[in-house]
N, C-alpha and C positions, 0 to 999 in steps of 0.2 A: 643539746641543752633542753631541759624540761623545767617548766615553771608551773606552779600551782597558784591560781588566782582564787581568793576567798572573799566572799561577801558575807560577813557575819550576821547571824540572827539567831535568836534562841529557838523560835519555832521552826525556822528554815534557814539553813546556811548554804548559800550557793557556792559551788566549786567548779573549777575548770582546769584541766591539765592540758597545756599547750607545749608542743615541741617545735624546735627550729629545724627546718630542712630547706636547704638552698635559699636561705635568707627570708623564708616565709614562715608564718606561724601555722602549724598543723594541729588542730584540736584533736586530742586523743580520748578524753573522757570529760563529761560535764553532767552535772546533776545537782541535787540538793540533799543535804543531810537533814532529816526531819526528826523532831523530838515530839513526844506526847505531852500536850499541855496539862494532862492530868498527873504527870509525874512530878516529883519534887525537883527543885533546881539542881541539887547535886547529881541526881540520876540523869537529868537531861545533859548536864555538862560532861558527865562520864561518857555518854553515847557520842557526843560530838568529838571528844578527845579520842576515843577508841576508833571511830570511823576515820578521822583524819590521820591518825597514826598508820592505819591500814592503807589509805590512799597514798600517803607519802612513800611508804615502803614499796607498794605495788608498782608505782610508776617511777621509782628512783628519781624523785624530784630534786632538782639542784637548788632552787630557792622558792620561797613563798612570797606572794604579793598580797597583802591583807589591806582591806579598806579600813581606814582610820575611823574611829567612832565619831559620828555626828548625830546629835539629837537636839531637839528643841528644848530650851530651858524649862518649859512647862512639863516635860516628861523625864524627870531625873531618874526614875527607876529604869527607864529604857537604857540610859547611859551605863548604869551599873550592870545590867544584864548583858549588854553588848561588850562591855569591858571584860566580863567573865568569859564570854565566848572567845573573845580575842586571846585571852590568857591561856585557855586550853588549846587553842590552835597553835599558839606560840610554843607551848610546852611540847606538843606533839612534834613540831619541827625541831625543837632543841634536842629532843631525845634521839633524833636521827642526824644531828649535826647539820641541819639545813638552815641557812640564813633566812631571815624574815625582813622584808621591806614593807613599809606602810605608805599608802597613798591617801591623801584627802580626797573626798568626792569631787570637790571643785578642781583639784589638780588633775584628776582622771578625766573629767569632762573637758577641761581646757586642752589637754594633750590630744584627745580624740576629735573634738569638734571645733576647737578654737573659741569655745564659749564655756566658761566655768559654771554657768547656770543652765546649761542645756538640759532638756528633759530626758527622761528614761527612753522614750521612743527614738529620739535623735541619737542617743548613745548606741542603742540596739541596732539601728540602721547602719551606723558606721562600722560596728563590730561585724555585722553580717557581711558587709562589703569586704572588709579586710580579710576575713576568714573564709569568704566565698560560701556562705550559707545561703541556700535558696529560700528556706522557710523561716518565718519569724521565730526568734529565740525566746522561749518561755520556760519558766517564769522569769520575772525581772532579776531575781537573785542569780540565776544562771547567766543571763546576759551581762550583768555587772561583773561576775567572776571572770567571764571570758574577756571583758574589757580590761580588768586588772591584769590578767596574764599577758595580754597583748601589749599594754603600756609598759609593764615590767620588762618584757623582752626588748622593747624599743629603747628603754632607758639604758639597757646593757649593750646597746648597739648591735643586737642580734637580728632584728627585723626592721624593715622600713615599709611604709605604705604611701 
């Protein structure tokens, strides 16, 4: 089974493909999809859609775990942008008949660390330990995408740590 974890962002969307082998998560691919801030919103969304459609096909993903939108009330435009990014990722998954699950940031942090308000460094350290990464995982979008994939596989009872 392969899962695609996605940490949405308009400038940078983190992704990670993790496969189950012998009850453990094996990371296969992780990176970010970047868009040009000088491009119009539709062109940026098209790039995200196209890249995610390719990733889903290439890795024969079984399901996607997408971080739910969380923004501070004083940044309403960020919510709209993140919602649009989520929408194109969901569309790319739907075109390949791949189920999408959403996790709230606090739910993700609680599952990994036992603390729904854990910092990004704490989440990254736990993910590194679970996936046996020796080096720090950067950028944060990639670390978060790996965390989403790991927690998604755990929720399906496919891996334990």
